[in-house]
N, C-alpha and C positions, 0 to 999 in steps of 0.2 A: 747592084744590088741591089733587090726593093725592097723598101720600106710599108709596112704595117700604119694605118690611119690612129692615131693618140686612141682616137674612139674603140678601135679594135683592138688594141692590146690594153685597156684598161678594161674590155668588158673580157679579155680573158687572164689577166689579175681578178679579177671575181669570182673564179674560181679553186685557187689559190688561197687557202684558210688556214694555211701554217704560218707562226708566225716567225720561226727560223727562215724557210723557204719566201716567208716577204721583204723579208731583210737581205734574206742573198739577191734576190734581182733586183732591189733597189739600188742595189754596189755597179750593175753591169753597165749601165752607162744615165749621161745628166738626164737624156728624155727618160728614160725608166725609175731612173728615182724620181722624177718631179707627179706622174703618172701615178706610181706607188703613192707617194704622199699627197695625192688630192682625192686619194680614191681609198686610202685603208679606212675602212671602221670600225676596227676592231684592236687593241692595245690594249698588250700584254705588258705587266712591269715590272720584274723582277723584284726591285726595290726601290722604294718612295722614296730612299735618297743617292739614287743614282743617278737621279733628273729632277729639273724642277717642272713643276705642275705649267708651266708657263714658256720651256721647251717644248714642250709636248704636244700641247695646244696649238701654238707654230708651225712645231712641223708636222701633223696632222689635226688640220680645220676641220677633214670631216668625220669627226670621231663620232661615233653611234656608242662605243661599248669599251668599257677599260675595265683592264680588272690588274687589281695591287696584291699585294705584297708588304710590310713591316718587320714585322722583330724576328731577328736568325732563327731557323727553325729547333737549336737547342729551349729559344722559350716554350717549347713545348715538355721538356724535361725540365723545369723553375730553373734555368741557369743563367736568364736573360730579365735584369729585375724589370718588377714591373712597369714602373714608371719610366722604362729606359727611353721609349717614345714611338716611333709609328704612326704619329694623328697625319686621317684624313682630312680633317677640317680643310687643312691648303689647297688642297685642291678641288674639293667641292666649292670653295670662294673663289680660284681661280677657272673653273669652269661653270660658272653661276655668274663671275663678271665678262664673260667672254661667249656667252650666248652659245654656250655650246649644246649642240640637240644630243645630250644625253639618254641615251636609250634604256643602259646597263648597267649593273655596277657589281662587281665581285670585289672582295674584301678579303686579307687571310692575313690573323696574328696583327692586324691593325687596330688604332684605340680610336673609338667610333664615338663621338659625342654625341648628344640628345638635337644637340644644335646643326649636328653635319645632317642628322635623319629630318631634320627640321626643314634644314635650306634643301635639301636636297626634293622634297616634297612638295613643294613653292617654287621650284626652278627652275626645275625640267617639265615640258607638259606631255610630252611625251615616257615620262618616265615607264619603265614594262617589269624591269628585273635587279631586285637586289640580294646576294647573294652573302652572307659575310657566315665566316668560317675561322674560329679559333681569336674573336675579336672583344674586345670590353671596352668599359667606358659611356654605355648605354644604360637607354630604363624604358618599358612599358610605356614608358612619355611618347619616347623617340619611335617608338611603333608604332603608340597610335596617330602621328603625325603623319606616315606612309601611310598608312591602313584609310584614312578622310582623304587624304588630298591626292595620291595616286592614281585618277579615276582609270588607268589605262594597264593597270597592274597585270601579269602574271604570274609571277614565279616572287614569290616572299619565301626565301629559304637560310633558314637561319641554322648551324649544326654550331655545335659547341663553345659559345656563345656562354658569358659572362656576364647575365642580363640581370640588371637588379628589377622588382617588381613594387612598381608605385601603386599596385593595383587603381591603374586606372584602366581596367574592363575596353583595352584596346582592341580588340575584335567586336567590339559595337560599333565601332568607326567606323566597319567598310559601308558603304552606302549600299540603300534597296538597289540603286543602278548598279552597281559594282557584279558586273558576270564573270570576267574575261580573266580568274586565277585559272589556271595550269596545275601548279605546284604550289602546294603551303604546310612550310616545316614546321615545327614548332616546339619540336621535339625539347630543347636541351631549358625551356622556361621550366623556372620554379613554379610559380604561383598560382594560383585558384584562374581560370577564365571565364569565362558564361558561357556555358554549353547549350541555352538556346541561340546565343547568337553564332557559336561556330557551325549550328545546325542550319539557321536559315541563311548562311553563306554555303555551304555547302550544296544545299538543294538549290540553290538559285546560278551554280558556276557546274555547270551541262560542261563546259571542256576540262575539268580537277581530274591532272593523273594520277597527281603525287599528292599524297596527306601523311603527313606525320604528324603526332599529337603527343602531348605531356601527357605525366601521370596522371592528372587531375580528366583527365576524360577518360572516365568510367567506363566500365564495360557496356551497360543502358545506352549511353549516349551513342556508343562505337556502333552499336546493333544499329540507330536512327540514321547513323553518318549513313553505314555501309546500303540501307538500302534507299537513300537517295541518289549513292553514287555506286550504283554495281559499275562502272565505265570507270574507276578507279587502278591504276597500274604495278604503284605502288605506294604500301599501307603502309604508315611505324605504327605498332600499337604502343597503347600506353597503360592504366590499368585493362589486366588481367585476370579481373579476380572475383569470383561471383558463388554463387549455389551453383552444380551442376544439375542441379533439381529443379531448378527455380523459371516458371514462363520467362523469365529474358533469353536464361542461358540456351532457354527450346527454341527461344527465335533469332537468334545470335547464329546455333548451328544452323539455321533455314536460310536467313540470310546469304550469311557466307559460301551457301553453297552457290547463288546467284552472280557471286563474284568472280564469272570468268575471264577476268581480263589480268587479275592481279599476278604481276612477274615479280615483283620486291617484297620481299616481309620487313620487316625491323622493327624494333622496339621492346616490347618486352618489360617494361622500367620497373611491374610489379606483376608478379606471374603468379597463379597460380595450377601447379604441377596437373594437374585430376583437369582444368580447363584448357592442355595444348590437343586434346583428339577434336576441339571443334575446328583448328584449322583444318587438318586433313584434306578435307574436301577439295584449297587449291593451292597444296603443293606441287601435286605432280607437275601444274605448269609454273612451278619456281625456276626463275635462271637465278637470285640474287637474295641470300638467305644471314644478315646480320642480329644475332644474337648477343653481342657484344658485352650487353647490357641486364641481360638477362639473369641474375644473378642467383633465381628464383630456382632453378631447374637442373639434379638432380643429373649425372650424367646416363641412365637408366630410360628419362624422356625423353634427354638428346636423342640418343638413339635411336628411340622406336619412330621420333618425329624425323629426321636426316635417311629413315630407311624409307618415307615416304616421299621423298627431294631429289629424283633420279635425273632431273636436267642441271642441277643448283651448274654455274659458272663461277660464281661466287661466293665465298662465303666467311664471317666472321664470325668466331667463337669461343667462347672461354674457356680456357685446359683444365676444366673442372670435367670435358668429356671424355679425358684419356688418352691412353694410347689406344685401347681397344675399341674407344668411338671413330677414333681417327682410322682404325681401319676399317668401321665399316661406312664411311665418310670413303675410303679409297676403291673398296669394292663396290658403293652404292651410286659415287656421281663423280664420272666416267670422263664427262664435259668440263671437268673445274677447273679454269683458269689460275684464280685468284683466293689464297686462302690467307685468315690470317688469326693465328691463335692467341689469344689477351691470358694476363696472367689474371687469375680469380681473385688471390690471395699474393702480391708480391713481393709482402715483408713475410710472409710465414713458410714454415717449413712447407705446406702439404701435404695433406696424403693423395690426392686426387691430380697429378701433376702429367702434364704429359714430357716425353721426354725425345730421345733418339729415335726411339722406337714404331713412334706415331708418327716421327716424320721420317722416315725409309718406307712403309707401307704407303703412305698417303704418294714416293714415287715411284713405286712400281703399278698405284692403280690408278694415279691420274698424269698422265702423259702430256696432258693439254698445259701443265701445269706450269704458266711465265711470272706470276707477283705471288711472294711470300712474306711474311711474316710473324717469328714463330719464336714466342717465348716458352721459356723451356730451363730448368734446371741442372741438366747436363748437355752435353754433346759432343760427338767421338770422328775422328776422320775416316775412318772407316763407311759410317753414318755419311759423310758430306763428300765422303768420293761417290759412294752409292747412290745418291740423290744428283750432285753433277752429269753420272752417265746416266741417269736417268730420265732428266728434266733438262735437258740442254738448250730451252727455251727463254729461259729465264731473264730478265728486263727488269727486272726489283729481286733484290737476294734480303732481308735486314733477319738478321739472328741476334736475338738478344739472352742472352745467360743470364739467368737472372744471380749468380756469383760470375762478374762479367770478368772473372782471372782465374777462370777454374780450368785445371788439365783437362785432356783425354782421361776419366776419368778408369781405360781398361790399362791404358799405355803409362798415364800421369806428362804424357806427350805434351808439347804445344800445341793446338789446333792451323798450324802451317800448311800441311800437308792437304788439310781439306777444304779450304779455301781457296786453299791452293786450285784446287781439282775445280773447285764452282768456275774461277775464273777463265781456265782454260779450257773446259768444256761449252761456259755460256757466251758465244760468241756477242752476244746481243747485250749485253750486261750494260746498265745504265744507272743504275743505283744498287750501291752497296753497304749494306751494316755489320762491321764486325765485331764479336765475342768472347769470351773468352781469352787465354792464355793465347798470347802469342806473340812472337819475335821477326826481328826485321826480315827476315826471311819469306813471312806471307806478304812486305811490299813489295819483292823483290820480285816475286809472281803478277801481282793485283799489276805494275809496273809495265811488265814485261807480257801481260797477256790484256789487259784491263782496256782493250784500243777504243771501247766503245764509254767506257762510263765517263756519265757528268755529276755521281752524288758518290763524295763518300763517308763514313760518320764513325769516327774511330775514337773508342774509350778501352784506356787501361793496357795500348798495348806497345809493341816495341821493345828496342834493347837503346834505339843512338839515336843522331838523327840521320842517321842512313834509308833509315825507314820510311821517312817523309819524302827523301828525298828523290828515295826509288820511283814515290809513286807523280811527283811533282816531272820528273823525269820521261816519264814512260805516259803518262793518259795525258793526251796529244788533249783531250775533250772533256777534261773533267772542270767544271763550273765552278761545285763549290765541294769543299775541302771542311770540314769541320771535325776538331779534334780535342778532346779532352784528359786528364789526368795521364798524360803520356810524356815518354822524359824525349820529346823534341825540343830543340833551342833554338840559339839563337843561327849556328852551322845550318839547319832546313832553312829555316825563316828566309836567313840573305841568300841562302843559294842561288837562285833564280831570280829575282826578283820580278824578271818582266811577263813572268808567269803569271802576276794576280792580273796582270794587263785582260790579259787571253780570260781570265776565272771572272766565275762574280761574285764571290766572297769568301774569304777566308777567317773562320775562328778556332781559338786556342786556348784552353784556362785547364789553370793548376796544368802547366807542360813547364818549363826553363826558359824560354823565354824573356828575356831579357829585356829594359826601358829603354835602353841604348839603344839594340837592335832594333826596336820600334821605331827608334826615332830617326836611325841610319833611312831602315827605310822607307819613311816617309818625307827624308830630305831629295833620295833619291828617285822615286818616284810622287808625284805630285799630283798625278790624275789618281791617286790612294787615297779614302778615308781611310786613318788609320787611328782607329780609339780606342783608349785605356779606359779602361772599366772598373775604377774601383767600388762596390756595393758595397762595406762594407760599415758598421754602426757607427765608425767614428766619421765627426767631420773634416772636408778638408784641410781646414786650419790643423785638426790632430795631426791630419795626417802627415800635414808638412811638420811634426814632431815629430815623426819617425813610429809615433805608435799604429800605424795602419800597415798591411805589409805592402801600399806601392801607394803611392802619394801622386794623384789627380793630379799631374803639374809636368809639364815641359821641362821644367827645371829641376826633374828629383834626380836621384842619384843615377847612373846611368847604370851600375851593378844590380838593383834592384829585381825581382824577378814581378810581370806583374801575372797579374790570376785572373784575367780577363783582356784581349785582344779580340777585335776585330774588324776585320778592315774588305775593303769594299773598292769597287771603280764607281768613279762617279763623275758627271760632268757638271755636277752645283755645288764641288766645293762641298767646306766643311758646315753640318746645317747646321744652322740659326734656333732650334729649340733643345738642344744638350742639356742633359741635367747637371747639376753639379757634382754627379762621383761618374761624370762621362768628359773626358779627355779627348777632342782630336788632335794630334797631333801634327 
């Protein structure tokens, strides 16, 4: 047998970019394990508590890019306490001490302190990229340190973060020599910014391709920015309100015509509908349009805008577009691959909302659709079956009925058959979120047919433990299961403990699980962290006296129901930063 030199194999490995594929090739033999270990530069950790920072650095000493996730996904729905954890600081300290040549850091749902950002800016000389998604804990002072000290920064991307404004005018601190920016997104910031500093920064950044600004950036400033950066491909607009008869608006229209490279448009955090025609000239080239924050645009104006966007592949929009608007999308956007329809008034009855009719229209017109997030007030089995037949290429299918236990309004039957059709037709489905009245039957379908499913989100669904057992037994590739307000209990949790070693995590809240079952699982599976979360207002001492739904202690009553349980596979053992209301069994 002929063997290739290590240098050749390492060169081949450079072309393997998938984290899962890299993991697989490292298992082939000891030689490949060693070569892959020493050559891997990009590392993804789906749970920051699944392994210690030191172990990661020891395994991958050449790491250049790190992606980390912290809080469970249900944190997006306020089900995880604010101070549960997910701190990035220990990771930054470990990499700084080990003198890792970190260049890129991507964080999601993590606590990022100003101290962390300051340490990043002072420890990694070649740092080029910081992406923070749904993070919290930092202020504009931390951003000031990044701007001032990361001289090679190419990407600063802040998405959906909670950032405290300390009026530090952080944009002023980019040095005049800074010309390397390719991506700048601060759309989530709420405070004022120095518009002149932003305009100067854009003017000296010839490679800038993505710019997403906050509502403090006026239309007048936007016009100046676009005149300096006609090369922009991804534009996020802040305020889009001005007198359409003014000289400023006239200049903006003329400037936008010159921006022939724009492919992605988002923002419009403040918008006057009568200003929208100014962007029509760039619409014919758009492949991505995100209007999920544009509350000020009525359906009639949205429809006019969509008619100009024939090349869209990705559309995020509010449900005020209505079913008629989605029919226009279906007839106009034949290349659409991803659609997200968000609720404009999630707590109100709503007069102009989308129903199953809009989704059915999309399925007839957009045959390339493979990713869907759809908030609506009702859905029918017939509609879901039609969608499944028309769009069998779904990889992600998330349906959110605002009344989560609502039955088929035509037949008053559960939506089991509709979702059953989705999992039967969509062979490549990897992510599924269920909604509406559902019985154990839908989970039987999922276990039988969803062979590629990796993540399942369940709320207010099922009849008994059988539902969850069907999924755990059938979905061989399942990595994340999150369940809330469903009747699954101890039998489901303990049916196949070994399954959890092949998964990343399981979240169960407001189910029928008892403390005793959680303790039994923790004893049987020492490689799992089984966390019991009691975020009631009572103190732990009061809880031990019987005042809370469940006591945060391993000595509590085994028969007590656990309000929130989060288990995950780990090589690091129980975490040392758990707050008082979290007990690791």
